[in-house]
C-alpha positions as a printed Julia matrix, in Angstrom:
126×3 Matrix{Float64}:
   0.02   0.03  -0.01
   1.46   3.44  -0.9
  -0.15   6.15   1.2
  -0.9    9.53  -0.33
   1.86  12.04  -0.29
  -0.81  14.77   0.12
  -1.93  13.81   3.37
  -0.66  14.03   6.98
  -0.75  11.28   9.34
  -0.92  10.46  12.9
   0.7    7.65  15.1
  -2.64   6.95  16.01
  -3.38   6.16  12.39
  -5.74   8.72  11.2
  -4.99  11.18   8.4
  -5.85  14.89   7.45
  -6.16  16.55   3.81
  -6.04  20.35   4.03
  -7.98  22.67   1.72
  -8.16  26.2    2.84
  -9.14  26.43   6.39
 -11.06  23.01   6.53
  -9.25  19.69   7.15
 -10.74  16.34   6.07
 -10.27  13.47   8.35
 -10.25   9.72   7.91
  -8.87   6.52   9.19
  -5.72   5.05   7.5
  -5.64   1.99   5.18
  -3.21   0.24   7.85
  -5.8    1.0   10.31
  -8.83  -0.45   8.62
  -6.77  -3.59   7.67
  -6.14  -4.26  11.19
  -9.55  -3.78  12.56
 -10.87  -6.32  10.08
 -14.51  -6.0    8.74
 -15.96  -2.57   9.96
 -19.49  -2.75  11.14
 -20.33   0.44  12.64
 -18.88   4.31  12.95
 -19.92   6.61  15.65
 -18.98  10.24  14.82
 -19.46  13.49  16.63
 -22.28  16.06  15.77
 -21.84  19.2   13.38
 -20.71  22.14  15.68
 -18.67  19.77  18.02
 -15.44  20.9   19.0
 -12.66  18.72  18.68
  -9.29  18.82  20.13
  -5.78  17.34  18.59
  -4.74  14.06  19.98
  -8.22  13.64  21.82
 -10.91  11.06  20.69
 -13.88  12.45  18.98
 -15.68   9.11  17.88
 -15.03   5.33  17.26
 -14.9    2.32  14.53
 -16.37  -0.82  15.53
 -15.2   -3.89  13.67
 -15.96  -7.51  14.03
 -12.66  -7.82  16.03
 -12.64  -4.73  18.53
 -13.6   -1.01  19.06
 -11.24   1.61  18.54
 -11.38   5.05  19.21
 -10.63   7.91  16.38
  -8.29  10.6   17.51
  -8.33  14.07  16.03
  -5.22  15.2   14.28
  -6.21  18.72  14.41
  -7.95  21.24  16.89
 -11.43  22.91  15.58
 -15.0   22.52  14.96
 -16.82  19.68  13.22
 -18.24  21.0    9.68
 -19.1   18.26   7.82
 -19.81  14.39   8.62
 -19.65  11.45   6.08
 -23.43  10.36   6.11
 -22.53   7.73   3.84
 -20.93   5.4    6.74
 -23.74   5.55   8.66
 -25.47   3.25   5.92
 -22.3    1.51   4.62
 -19.64   1.69   7.25
 -17.94  -0.96   5.32
 -16.72   1.55   2.85
 -13.87   2.32   5.36
 -12.48  -1.08   4.33
 -12.84  -0.34   0.48
 -11.86   3.43   0.14
 -10.46   4.61   3.56
  -8.23   7.35   2.05
 -10.74   8.63  -0.19
 -14.85   8.22   0.09
 -14.7    6.92   3.47
 -13.51  10.3    5.1
 -15.1   10.64   8.38
 -15.26  14.28   9.44
 -14.45  17.72   7.9
 -12.94  20.2   10.65
 -12.63  23.93  10.36
  -8.91  24.47  11.7
  -8.43  26.55  15.15
  -4.75  26.36  14.71
  -3.18  25.21  11.43
   0.45  25.09  12.71
  -0.9   21.77  14.46
  -0.34  20.33  10.94
   3.52  20.55  11.25
   3.58  17.96  14.01
   2.14  15.53  11.91
   3.75  12.87   9.86
   4.37  12.73   6.02
   3.37   9.86   3.77
   7.33   8.53   4.06
   7.5    9.07   7.9
   3.93   7.36   8.34
   4.97   4.1    6.19
   8.18   4.02   8.3
   6.33   4.19  11.48
   4.18   1.31  10.63
   7.15  -0.59   9.15
   5.86  -0.16   5.43
C-alpha cells in the first residue's frame, strides 16, 4: 500500500487533508486492515469542538472497537453520512470516499507536528 503524499498522518492511524481552513479526516489503510471488517462508525455532531490528540468517535469492527483521534483542533463542519448506511466503505476506500469528518481548523500550525506519508510508512514498518 502506498500512502497518498498529499495527506498528513498521526501515530494513532488517522489522516488529514487540508484545503483552505478545513481539514478532511479519515483513518488509514493500515488502521482499517488491522481492525478487519468494519460494522459501525460513531461520529460527533456538526458543530462539536474537537481537540488534537483527543478521541472524537469510534470505529467498531468484528474484532474490536477503536477510538478515533483528531489530528487537529477545531469545529466539526461536515460528517460523512455515507458511513452511517455503509460503514464497510472504510474497508474499501479509507483514503477517499470513506472520509469521516471535516474540521474547521483552529490552529493550522498543528499540521507541522503530523507525519508525512514517508514518515508514516516508516512508523508502521511499511
